[in-house]
OpenMM code with the backbone's topology and positions (N, CA, C; nanometers):
from openmm import Vec3, app, unit

residues = "UNK UNK UNK UNK UNK UNK UNK UNK UNK UNK UNK UNK UNK UNK UNK UNK UNK UNK UNK UNK UNK UNK UNK UNK UNK UNK UNK UNK UNK UNK UNK UNK UNK UNK UNK UNK UNK UNK UNK UNK UNK UNK UNK UNK UNK UNK UNK UNK UNK UNK UNK UNK UNK UNK UNK UNK UNK UNK UNK UNK UNK UNK UNK UNK UNK UNK UNK UNK UNK UNK UNK UNK UNK UNK UNK UNK UNK UNK UNK UNK UNK UNK UNK UNK UNK UNK UNK UNK UNK UNK UNK UNK UNK UNK UNK UNK UNK UNK UNK UNK UNK UNK UNK UNK UNK UNK UNK UNK UNK UNK UNK UNK UNK UNK UNK UNK UNK UNK UNK UNK UNK UNK UNK UNK UNK UNK UNK UNK UNK UNK UNK UNK UNK UNK UNK UNK UNK UNK UNK UNK UNK UNK UNK UNK UNK UNK UNK UNK UNK UNK UNK UNK".split()
positions = [
    Vec3(11.5882, 5.9389, 12.0980),
    Vec3(11.4803, 5.9628, 12.1929),
    Vec3(11.5358, 5.9540, 12.3338),
    Vec3(11.4966, 6.0460, 12.4164),
    Vec3(11.5477, 6.0522, 12.5529),
    Vec3(11.4750, 5.9513, 12.6397),
    Vec3(11.5503, 5.8775, 12.7207),
    Vec3(11.4858, 5.7838, 12.8136),
    Vec3(11.4627, 5.8559, 12.9458),
    Vec3(11.3525, 5.8242, 13.0088),
    Vec3(11.3137, 5.8874, 13.1346),
    Vec3(11.3392, 5.7899, 13.2489),
    Vec3(11.3851, 5.8410, 13.3618),
    Vec3(11.3987, 5.7537, 13.4793),
    Vec3(11.2592, 5.7088, 13.5255),
    Vec3(11.2541, 5.5894, 13.5810),
    Vec3(11.1251, 5.5351, 13.6233),
    Vec3(11.0579, 5.6213, 13.7298),
    Vec3(11.1339, 5.6785, 13.8198),
    Vec3(11.0740, 5.7622, 13.9241),
    Vec3(11.0052, 5.8834, 13.8624),
    Vec3(11.0684, 5.9451, 13.7624),
    Vec3(11.0069, 6.0612, 13.6972),
    Vec3(10.8780, 6.0199, 13.6264),
    Vec3(10.8811, 5.9055, 13.5582),
    Vec3(10.7597, 5.8575, 13.4915),
    Vec3(10.6501, 5.8280, 13.5935),
    Vec3(10.6894, 5.7707, 13.7062),
    Vec3(10.5916, 5.7416, 13.8115),
    Vec3(10.5285, 5.8708, 13.8618),
    Vec3(10.6093, 5.9716, 13.8852),
    Vec3(10.5564, 6.0989, 13.9339),
    Vec3(10.4650, 6.1634, 13.8305),
    Vec3(10.5022, 6.1542, 13.7032),
    Vec3(10.4174, 6.2091, 13.5965),
    Vec3(10.2834, 6.1378, 13.5956),
    Vec3(10.2860, 6.0036, 13.6018),
    Vec3(10.1608, 5.9267, 13.5993),
    Vec3(10.0744, 5.9582, 13.7213),
    Vec3(10.1373, 5.9707, 13.8379),
    Vec3(10.0609, 6.0039, 13.9581),
    Vec3(9.9977, 6.1416, 13.9457),
    Vec3(10.0723, 6.2368, 13.8890),
    Vec3(10.0184, 6.3711, 13.8677),
    Vec3(9.9002, 6.3670, 13.7717),
    Vec3(9.9133, 6.2900, 13.6625),
    Vec3(9.8026, 6.2761, 13.5673),
    Vec3(9.6818, 6.2126, 13.6351),
    Vec3(9.7059, 6.1134, 13.7185),
    Vec3(9.5959, 6.0465, 13.7874),
    Vec3(9.5248, 6.1420, 13.8825),
    Vec3(9.6026, 6.2223, 13.9565),
    Vec3(9.5408, 6.3191, 14.0475),
    Vec3(9.4582, 6.4216, 13.9698),
    Vec3(9.5119, 6.4695, 13.8568),
    Vec3(9.4379, 6.5677, 13.7758),
    Vec3(9.3097, 6.5069, 13.7204),
    Vec3(9.3173, 6.3828, 13.6730),
    Vec3(9.1969, 6.3173, 13.6198),
    Vec3(9.0947, 6.2950, 13.7300),
    Vec3(9.1404, 6.2600, 13.8480),
    Vec3(9.0500, 6.2393, 13.9607),
    Vec3(8.9821, 6.3711, 13.9983),
    Vec3(9.0584, 6.4806, 13.9990),
    Vec3(9.0018, 6.6122, 14.0283),
    Vec3(8.8970, 6.6497, 13.9239),
    Vec3(8.9292, 6.6279, 13.7955),
    Vec3(8.8331, 6.6569, 13.6889),
    Vec3(8.7069, 6.5730, 13.7045),
    Vec3(8.7231, 6.4490, 13.7435),
    Vec3(8.6071, 6.3611, 13.7616),
    Vec3(8.5188, 6.4122, 13.8752),
    Vec3(8.5808, 6.4512, 13.9860),
    Vec3(8.5019, 6.5044, 14.0973),
    Vec3(8.4290, 6.6320, 14.0562),
    Vec3(8.4973, 6.7179, 13.9795),
    Vec3(8.4341, 6.8414, 13.9330),
    Vec3(8.3184, 6.8091, 13.8386),
    Vec3(8.3346, 6.7083, 13.7522),
    Vec3(8.2268, 6.6679, 13.6618),
    Vec3(8.1066, 6.6143, 13.7367),
    Vec3(8.1321, 6.5347, 13.8399),
    Vec3(8.0218, 6.4817, 13.9209),
    Vec3(7.9493, 6.5958, 13.9912),
    Vec3(8.0246, 6.6920, 14.0431),
    Vec3(7.9637, 6.8072, 14.1101),
    Vec3(7.8782, 6.8867, 14.0112),
    Vec3(7.9321, 6.9078, 13.8908),
    Vec3(7.8563, 6.9810, 13.7892),
    Vec3(7.7292, 6.9049, 13.7511),
    Vec3(7.7385, 6.7736, 13.7400),
    Vec3(7.6211, 6.6923, 13.7065),
    Vec3(7.5155, 6.7038, 13.8167),
    Vec3(7.5582, 6.7040, 13.9418),
    Vec3(7.4627, 6.7179, 14.0526),
    Vec3(7.3926, 6.8534, 14.0489),
    Vec3(7.4688, 6.9603, 14.0181),
    Vec3(7.4085, 7.0934, 14.0091),
    Vec3(7.3064, 7.0980, 13.8953),
    Vec3(7.3405, 7.0382, 13.7820),
    Vec3(7.2492, 7.0369, 13.6678),
    Vec3(7.1237, 6.9585, 13.7021),
    Vec3(7.1404, 6.8451, 13.7695),
    Vec3(7.0232, 6.7665, 13.8097),
    Vec3(6.9350, 6.8439, 13.9069),
    Vec3(6.9957, 6.9186, 13.9986),
    Vec3(6.9175, 6.9992, 14.0936),
    Vec3(6.8408, 7.1079, 14.0184),
    Vec3(6.9057, 7.1718, 13.9230),
    Vec3(6.8387, 7.2736, 13.8421),
    Vec3(6.7248, 7.2120, 13.7632),
    Vec3(6.7475, 7.0945, 13.7074),
    Vec3(6.6423, 7.0258, 13.6312),
    Vec3(6.5234, 6.9927, 13.7210),
    Vec3(6.5498, 6.9517, 13.8426),
    Vec3(6.4413, 6.9206, 13.9358),
    Vec3(6.3617, 7.0466, 13.9698),
    Vec3(6.4327, 7.1592, 13.9900),
    Vec3(6.3637, 7.2852, 14.0171),
    Vec3(6.2755, 7.3258, 13.8991),
    Vec3(6.3283, 7.3102, 13.7775),
    Vec3(6.2503, 7.3450, 13.6582),
    Vec3(6.1274, 7.2556, 13.6459),
    Vec3(6.1436, 7.1289, 13.6740),
    Vec3(6.0298, 7.0373, 13.6665),
    Vec3(5.9243, 7.0754, 13.7706),
    Vec3(5.9683, 7.1115, 13.8916),
    Vec3(5.8739, 7.1546, 13.9953),
    Vec3(5.7999, 7.2809, 13.9522),
    Vec3(5.8742, 7.3748, 13.8931),
    Vec3(5.8119, 7.4997, 13.8464),
    Vec3(5.7111, 7.4708, 13.7348),
    Vec3(5.7440, 7.3758, 13.6468),
    Vec3(5.6518, 7.3391, 13.5387),
    Vec3(5.5231, 7.2809, 13.5968),
    Vec3(5.5339, 7.1972, 13.6973),
    Vec3(5.4151, 7.1393, 13.7617),
    Vec3(5.3323, 7.2498, 13.8255),
    Vec3(5.4002, 7.3443, 13.8908),
    Vec3(5.3298, 7.4552, 13.9546),
    Vec3(5.2548, 7.5407, 13.8518),
    Vec3(5.3199, 7.5680, 13.7391),
    Vec3(5.2547, 7.6471, 13.6337),
    Vec3(5.1365, 7.5718, 13.5726),
    Vec3(5.1503, 7.4421, 13.5580),
    Vec3(5.0378, 7.3636, 13.5058),
    Vec3(4.9201, 7.3678, 13.6030),
    Vec3(4.9530, 7.3642, 13.7320),
    Vec3(4.8478, 7.3729, 13.8330),
    Vec3(4.7765, 7.5078, 13.8234),
    Vec3(4.8555, 7.6141, 13.8025),
    Vec3(4.7967, 7.7471, 13.7842),
    Vec3(4.7102, 7.7515, 13.6591),
    Vec3(4.7579, 7.6853, 13.5539),
    Vec3(4.6842, 7.6858, 13.4275),
    Vec3(4.5506, 7.6155, 13.4414),
    Vec3(4.5388, 7.5210, 13.5288),
    Vec3(4.4136, 7.4483, 13.5477),
    Vec3(4.3265, 7.5069, 13.6577),
    Vec3(4.3433, 7.6364, 13.6888),
    Vec3(4.2713, 7.7005, 13.7983),
    Vec3(4.1213, 7.7120, 13.7722),
    Vec3(4.0492, 7.7576, 13.8741),
    Vec3(3.9024, 7.7700, 13.8704),
    Vec3(3.8629, 7.8838, 13.7762),
    Vec3(3.7583, 7.8633, 13.6931),
    Vec3(3.7104, 7.9653, 13.5983),
    Vec3(3.6329, 8.0760, 13.6680),
    Vec3(3.6090, 8.1847, 13.5990),
    Vec3(3.5371, 8.2980, 13.6552),
    Vec3(3.4014, 8.3125, 13.5875),
    Vec3(3.3134, 8.3960, 13.6447),
    Vec3(3.1782, 8.4125, 13.5915),
    Vec3(3.1713, 8.5201, 13.4842),
    Vec3(3.2490, 8.6226, 13.4949),
    Vec3(3.2405, 8.7323, 13.3994),
    Vec3(3.3268, 8.7025, 13.2781),
    Vec3(3.2841, 8.7495, 13.1610),
    Vec3(3.3560, 8.7213, 13.0361),
    Vec3(3.4981, 8.7770, 13.0378),
    Vec3(3.5161, 8.8983, 13.0859),
    Vec3(3.6495, 8.9583, 13.0890),
    Vec3(3.7411, 8.8778, 13.1810),
    Vec3(3.6850, 8.8397, 13.2942),
    Vec3(3.7633, 8.7601, 13.3879),
    Vec3(3.7962, 8.6226, 13.3288),
    Vec3(3.6993, 8.5661, 13.2555),
    Vec3(3.7221, 8.4369, 13.1893),
    Vec3(3.8314, 8.4509, 13.0847),
    Vec3(3.8283, 8.5586, 13.0084),
    Vec3(3.9305, 8.5812, 12.9053),
    Vec3(4.0680, 8.5975, 12.9690),
    Vec3(4.0736, 8.6787, 13.0774),
    Vec3(4.2024, 8.6967, 13.1459),
    Vec3(4.2521, 8.5648, 13.2041),
    Vec3(4.1614, 8.4926, 13.2644),
    Vec3(4.1974, 8.3641, 13.3235),
    Vec3(4.2458, 8.2663, 13.2164),
    Vec3(4.1744, 8.2672, 13.1029),
    Vec3(4.2127, 8.1783, 12.9931),
    Vec3(4.3495, 8.2153, 12.9369),
    Vec3(4.3734, 8.3450, 12.9198),
    Vec3(4.5040, 8.3908, 12.8694),
    Vec3(4.6147, 8.3542, 12.9694),
    Vec3(4.5837, 8.3740, 13.0965),
    Vec3(4.6829, 8.3392, 13.1992),
    Vec3(4.7129, 8.1903, 13.2009),
    Vec3(4.6074, 8.1088, 13.1873),
    Vec3(4.6294, 7.9631, 13.1847),
    Vec3(4.7084, 7.9225, 13.0617),
    Vec3(4.6775, 7.9852, 12.9462),
    Vec3(4.7507, 7.9525, 12.8233),
    Vec3(4.8987, 7.9892, 12.8383),
    Vec3(4.9257, 8.1080, 12.8960),
    Vec3(5.0651, 8.1474, 12.9159),
    Vec3(5.1342, 8.0515, 13.0114),
    Vec3(5.0659, 8.0170, 13.1210),
    Vec3(5.1248, 7.9261, 13.2198),
    Vec3(5.1510, 7.7890, 13.1580),
    Vec3(5.0583, 7.7415, 13.0749),
    Vec3(5.0776, 7.6110, 13.0123),
    Vec3(5.1961, 7.6152, 12.9160),
    Vec3(5.2035, 7.7235, 12.8364),
    Vec3(5.3160, 7.7375, 12.7427),
    Vec3(5.4480, 7.7461, 12.8185),
    Vec3(5.4504, 7.8236, 12.9251),
    Vec3(5.5731, 7.8358, 13.0051),
    Vec3(5.6103, 7.7014, 13.0672),
    Vec3(5.5115, 7.6250, 13.1098),
    Vec3(5.5417, 7.4941, 13.1690),
    Vec3(5.6030, 7.4012, 13.0652),
    Vec3(5.5559, 7.4115, 12.9397),
    Vec3(5.6149, 7.3278, 12.8339),
    Vec3(5.7602, 7.3669, 12.8085),
    Vec3(5.7885, 7.4972, 12.8095),
    Vec3(5.9261, 7.5448, 12.7905),
    Vec3(6.0142, 7.4957, 12.9050),
    Vec3(5.9633, 7.5110, 13.0268),
    Vec3(6.0414, 7.4666, 13.1427),
    Vec3(6.0637, 7.3156, 13.1408),
    Vec3(5.9640, 7.2417, 13.0960),
    Vec3(5.9777, 7.0969, 13.0875),
    Vec3(6.0852, 7.0588, 12.9857),
    Vec3(6.0883, 7.1300, 12.8724),
    Vec3(6.1920, 7.1039, 12.7713),
    Vec3(6.3304, 7.1375, 12.8266),
    Vec3(6.3394, 7.2523, 12.8978),
    Vec3(6.4680, 7.2892, 12.9584),
    Vec3(6.5106, 7.1850, 13.0616),
    Vec3(6.4151, 7.1362, 13.1359),
    Vec3(6.4440, 7.0327, 13.2349),
    Vec3(6.4988, 6.9074, 13.1669),
    Vec3(6.4371, 6.8682, 13.0558),
    Vec3(6.4857, 6.7506, 12.9820),
    Vec3(6.6279, 6.7695, 12.9326),
    Vec3(6.6560, 6.8903, 12.8800),
    Vec3(6.7930, 6.9178, 12.8326),
    Vec3(6.8922, 6.9147, 12.9492),
    Vec3(6.8513, 6.9706, 13.0635),
    Vec3(6.9400, 6.9712, 13.1806),
    Vec3(6.9681, 6.8294, 13.2280),
    Vec3(6.8670, 6.7452, 13.2263),
    Vec3(6.8865, 6.6055, 13.2672),
    Vec3(6.9815, 6.5358, 13.1698),
    Vec3(6.9654, 6.5633, 13.0400),
    Vec3(7.0557, 6.5030, 12.9405),
    Vec3(7.1988, 6.5504, 12.9622),
    Vec3(7.2162, 6.6803, 12.9906),
    Vec3(7.3507, 6.7322, 13.0181),
    Vec3(7.4091, 6.6677, 13.1429),
    Vec3(7.3265, 6.6491, 13.2432),
    Vec3(7.3744, 6.5859, 13.3665),
    Vec3(7.4189, 6.4428, 13.3382),
    Vec3(7.3408, 6.3711, 13.2565),
    Vec3(7.3815, 6.2342, 13.2211),
    Vec3(7.5131, 6.2325, 13.1467),
    Vec3(7.5309, 6.3273, 13.0532),
    Vec3(7.6575, 6.3350, 12.9788),
    Vec3(7.7731, 6.3692, 13.0717),
    Vec3(7.7493, 6.4612, 13.1660),
    Vec3(7.8549, 6.4980, 13.2609),
    Vec3(7.8919, 6.3796, 13.3494),
    Vec3(7.7907, 6.3014, 13.3903),
    Vec3(7.8198, 6.1817, 13.4709),
    Vec3(7.8992, 6.0804, 13.3916),
    Vec3(7.8624, 6.0622, 13.2639),
    Vec3(7.9377, 5.9678, 13.1797),
    Vec3(8.0820, 6.0145, 13.1645),
    Vec3(8.0998, 6.1451, 13.1434),
    Vec3(8.2349, 6.1993, 13.1306),
    Vec3(8.3120, 6.1796, 13.2614),
    Vec3(8.2464, 6.2026, 13.3731),
    Vec3(8.3121, 6.1823, 13.5027),
    Vec3(8.3496, 6.0351, 13.5212),
    Vec3(8.2616, 5.9453, 13.4770),
    Vec3(8.2937, 5.8020, 13.4859),
    Vec3(8.4171, 5.7676, 13.4037),
    Vec3(8.4232, 5.8252, 13.2834),
    Vec3(8.5420, 5.8005, 13.1997),
    Vec3(8.6669, 5.8584, 13.2650),
    Vec3(8.6546, 5.9759, 13.3257),
    Vec3(8.7691, 6.0369, 13.3923),
    Vec3(8.8140, 5.9535, 13.5116),
    Vec3(8.7186, 5.8983, 13.5854),
    Vec3(8.7531, 5.8124, 13.6993),
    Vec3(8.8253, 5.6867, 13.6496),
    Vec3(8.7760, 5.6305, 13.5388),
    Vec3(8.8418, 5.5129, 13.4812),
    Vec3(8.9837, 5.5472, 13.4382),
    Vec3(8.9998, 5.6648, 13.3737),
    Vec3(9.1327, 5.7089, 13.3316),
    Vec3(9.2245, 5.7268, 13.4521),
    Vec3(9.1706, 5.7871, 13.5587),
    Vec3(9.2517, 5.8087, 13.6790),
    Vec3(9.2954, 5.6756, 13.7396),
    Vec3(9.2042, 5.5801, 13.7433),
    Vec3(9.2389, 5.4485, 13.7979),
    Vec3(9.3471, 5.3819, 13.7130),
    Vec3(9.3334, 5.3941, 13.5806),
    Vec3(9.4344, 5.3356, 13.4918),
    Vec3(9.5688, 5.4046, 13.5100),
    Vec3(9.5666, 5.5376, 13.5240),
    Vec3(9.6914, 5.6110, 13.5435),
    Vec3(9.7569, 5.5726, 13.6758),
    Vec3(9.6762, 5.5558, 13.7804),
    Vec3(9.7330, 5.5114, 13.9080),
    Vec3(9.7905, 5.3711, 13.8957),
    Vec3(9.7224, 5.2852, 13.8204),
    Vec3(9.7743, 5.1502, 13.7977),
    Vec3(9.9082, 5.1532, 13.7255),
    Vec3(9.9164, 5.2397, 13.6230),
    Vec3(10.0439, 5.2523, 13.5509),
    Vec3(10.1526, 5.3077, 13.6423),
    Vec3(10.1165, 5.4049, 13.7253),
    Vec3(10.2152, 5.4612, 13.8182),
    Vec3(10.2634, 5.3540, 13.9157),
    Vec3(10.1716, 5.2741, 13.9665),
    Vec3(10.2101, 5.1652, 14.0563),
    Vec3(10.3004, 5.0648, 13.9853),
    Vec3(10.2657, 5.0312, 13.8613),
    Vec3(10.3485, 4.9364, 13.7855),
    Vec3(10.4879, 4.9941, 13.7619),
    Vec3(10.4956, 5.1228, 13.7300),
    Vec3(10.6258, 5.1858, 13.7112),
    Vec3(10.7065, 5.1842, 13.8406),
    Vec3(10.6408, 5.2104, 13.9512),
    Vec3(10.7114, 5.2094, 14.0798),
    Vec3(10.7613, 5.0684, 14.1121),
    Vec3(10.6776, 4.9665, 14.0845),
    Vec3(10.7223, 4.8278, 14.1075),
    Vec3(10.8406, 4.7947, 14.0165),
    Vec3(10.8343, 4.8404, 13.8903),
    Vec3(10.9455, 4.8179, 13.7980),
    Vec3(11.0720, 4.8860, 13.8469),
    Vec3(11.0576, 5.0081, 13.8967),
    Vec3(11.1737, 5.0801, 13.9495),
    Vec3(11.2315, 5.0066, 14.0702),
    Vec3(11.1451, 4.9541, 14.1557),
    Vec3(11.1922, 4.8801, 14.2728),
    Vec3(11.2657, 4.7526, 14.2295),
    Vec3(11.2101, 4.6828, 14.1287),
    Vec3(11.2784, 4.5626, 14.0777),
    Vec3(11.4137, 4.5996, 14.0173),
    Vec3(11.4190, 4.7119, 13.9438),
    Vec3(11.5446, 4.7547, 13.8838),
    Vec3(11.6470, 4.7882, 13.9917),
    Vec3(11.6027, 4.8605, 14.0962),
    Vec3(11.6958, 4.8933, 14.2051),
    Vec3(11.7464, 4.7670, 14.2743),
    Vec3(11.6572, 4.6695, 14.2951),
    Vec3(11.6974, 4.5435, 14.3589),
    Vec3(11.7960, 4.4680, 14.2706),
    Vec3(11.7715, 4.4658, 14.1397),
    Vec3(11.8628, 4.3970, 14.0478),
    Vec3(11.9982, 4.4665, 14.0446),
    Vec3(11.9982, 4.6000, 14.0441),
    Vec3(12.1243, 4.6746, 14.0435),
    Vec3(12.2009, 4.6493, 14.1727),
    Vec3(12.1293, 4.6476, 14.2851),
    Vec3(12.1932, 4.6205, 14.4146),
    Vec3(12.2535, 4.4797, 14.4152),
    Vec3(12.1786, 4.3820, 14.3629),
    Vec3(12.2262, 4.2445, 14.3572),
    Vec3(12.3493, 4.2339, 14.2675),
    Vec3(12.3450, 4.3071, 14.1541),
    Vec3(12.4603, 4.3038, 14.0631),
    Vec3(12.5832, 4.3638, 14.1301),
    Vec3(12.5665, 4.4743, 14.2019),
    Vec3(12.6799, 4.5351, 14.2726),
    Vec3(12.7360, 4.4391, 14.3778),
    Vec3(12.6476, 4.3723, 14.4522),
    Vec3(12.6923, 4.2770, 14.5547),
    Vec3(12.7660, 4.1600, 14.4902),
    Vec3(12.7133, 4.1103, 14.3786),
    Vec3(12.7795, 3.9996, 14.3091),
    Vec3(12.9170, 4.0414, 14.2590),
    Vec3(12.9260, 4.1642, 14.2069),
    Vec3(13.0541, 4.2138, 14.1571),
    Vec3(13.1541, 4.2260, 14.2717),
    Vec3(13.1077, 4.2773, 14.3863),
    Vec3(13.1968, 4.2884, 14.5032),
    Vec3(13.2435, 4.1509, 14.5498),
    Vec3(13.1502, 4.0542, 14.5528),
    Vec3(13.1878, 3.9185, 14.5937),
    Vec3(13.2904, 3.8596, 14.4975),
    Vec3(13.2683, 3.8823, 14.3667),
    Vec3(13.3612, 3.8298, 14.2671),
    Vec3(13.4986, 3.8950, 14.2844),
    Vec3(13.5020, 4.0282, 14.3053),
    Vec3(13.6306, 4.0953, 14.3261),
    Vec3(13.6995, 4.0435, 14.4520),
    Vec3(13.6228, 4.0221, 14.5587),
    Vec3(13.6805, 3.9725, 14.6840),
    Vec3(13.7377, 3.8325, 14.6638),
    Vec3(13.6624, 3.7488, 14.5909),
    Vec3(13.7102, 3.6127, 14.5665),
    Vec3(13.8375, 3.6147, 14.4808),
    Vec3(13.8400, 3.6995, 14.3776),
    Vec3(13.9603, 3.7094, 14.2929),
    Vec3(14.0790, 3.7605, 14.3736),
    Vec3(14.0526, 3.8588, 14.4600),
    Vec3(14.1595, 3.9124, 14.5434),
    Vec3(14.2102, 3.8051, 14.6394),
    Vec3(14.1170, 3.7325, 14.6973),
    Vec3(14.1568, 3.6282, 14.7906),
    Vec3(14.2367, 3.5205, 14.7180),
    Vec3(14.1902, 3.4786, 14.5986),
    Vec3(14.2624, 3.3769, 14.5211),
    Vec3(14.4010, 3.4264, 14.4817),
    Vec3(14.4134, 3.5544, 14.4499),
    Vec3(14.5431, 3.6085, 14.4091),
    Vec3(14.6384, 3.6172, 14.5272),
    Vec3(14.5873, 3.6395, 14.6463),
    Vec3(14.6719, 3.6604, 14.7625),
    Vec3(14.6889, 3.5366, 14.8495),
    Vec3(14.6195, 3.4309, 14.8230),
    Vec3(14.6312, 3.3132, 14.9091),
    Vec3(14.7663, 3.2431, 14.8865),
    Vec3(14.8172, 3.1800, 14.9901),
    Vec3(14.9436, 3.1092, 14.9749),
    Vec3(14.9244, 2.9875, 14.8832),
    Vec3(15.0274, 2.9514, 14.8113),
    Vec3(15.0190, 2.8447, 14.7125),
    Vec3(15.0257, 2.7057, 14.7745),
    Vec3(15.0328, 2.6941, 14.9005),
    Vec3(15.0263, 2.5654, 14.9689),
    Vec3(15.1472, 2.4771, 14.9437),
    Vec3(15.2666, 2.5285, 14.9544),
    Vec3(15.3863, 2.4483, 14.9433),
    Vec3(15.4406, 2.4407, 14.8012),
    Vec3(15.3753, 2.4853, 14.7053),
    Vec3(15.4281, 2.4849, 14.5682),
    Vec3(15.5173, 2.6063, 14.5503),
    Vec3(15.6337, 2.5818, 14.4896),
    Vec3(15.7235, 2.6933, 14.4641),
    Vec3(15.7893, 2.6790, 14.3349),
] * unit.nanometer
topology = app.Topology()
chain = topology.addChain("A")
for resn in residues:
    res = topology.addResidue(resn, chain)
    for name in ("N", "CA", "C"):
        topology.addAtom(name, app.Element.getBySymbol(name[0]), res)
């Protein structure tokens, strides 16, 4: 299995987090549009119900037409009300999905931050190891080259 450098993993996680955040924003926007449509449908249903409850007429033909019109308006208002309910349910589902996407994005950013901290610790440890190795080489060189202090 191939090992990945920490910087590459960090960049991948950051990219995933940005994509999840974008998807979440798009989901929230879609949920808002659905809610606006649902509100319009509910308003139209109320308007049709108001039409359905209009004033009656004196003549039989007019009463029949008025009654048929009210029945159609009432039926249409019920259809619109059902569509409104479905739109509200879709908006709730879209919001839940957006919430999950936001949570995923936050987790991905957390992982990216942790990877970056790990990479920084690794770089610091490698730097410290190189410095220790240089100090050890310098000390060995100095010990090898120092005068023996009168011993021959």
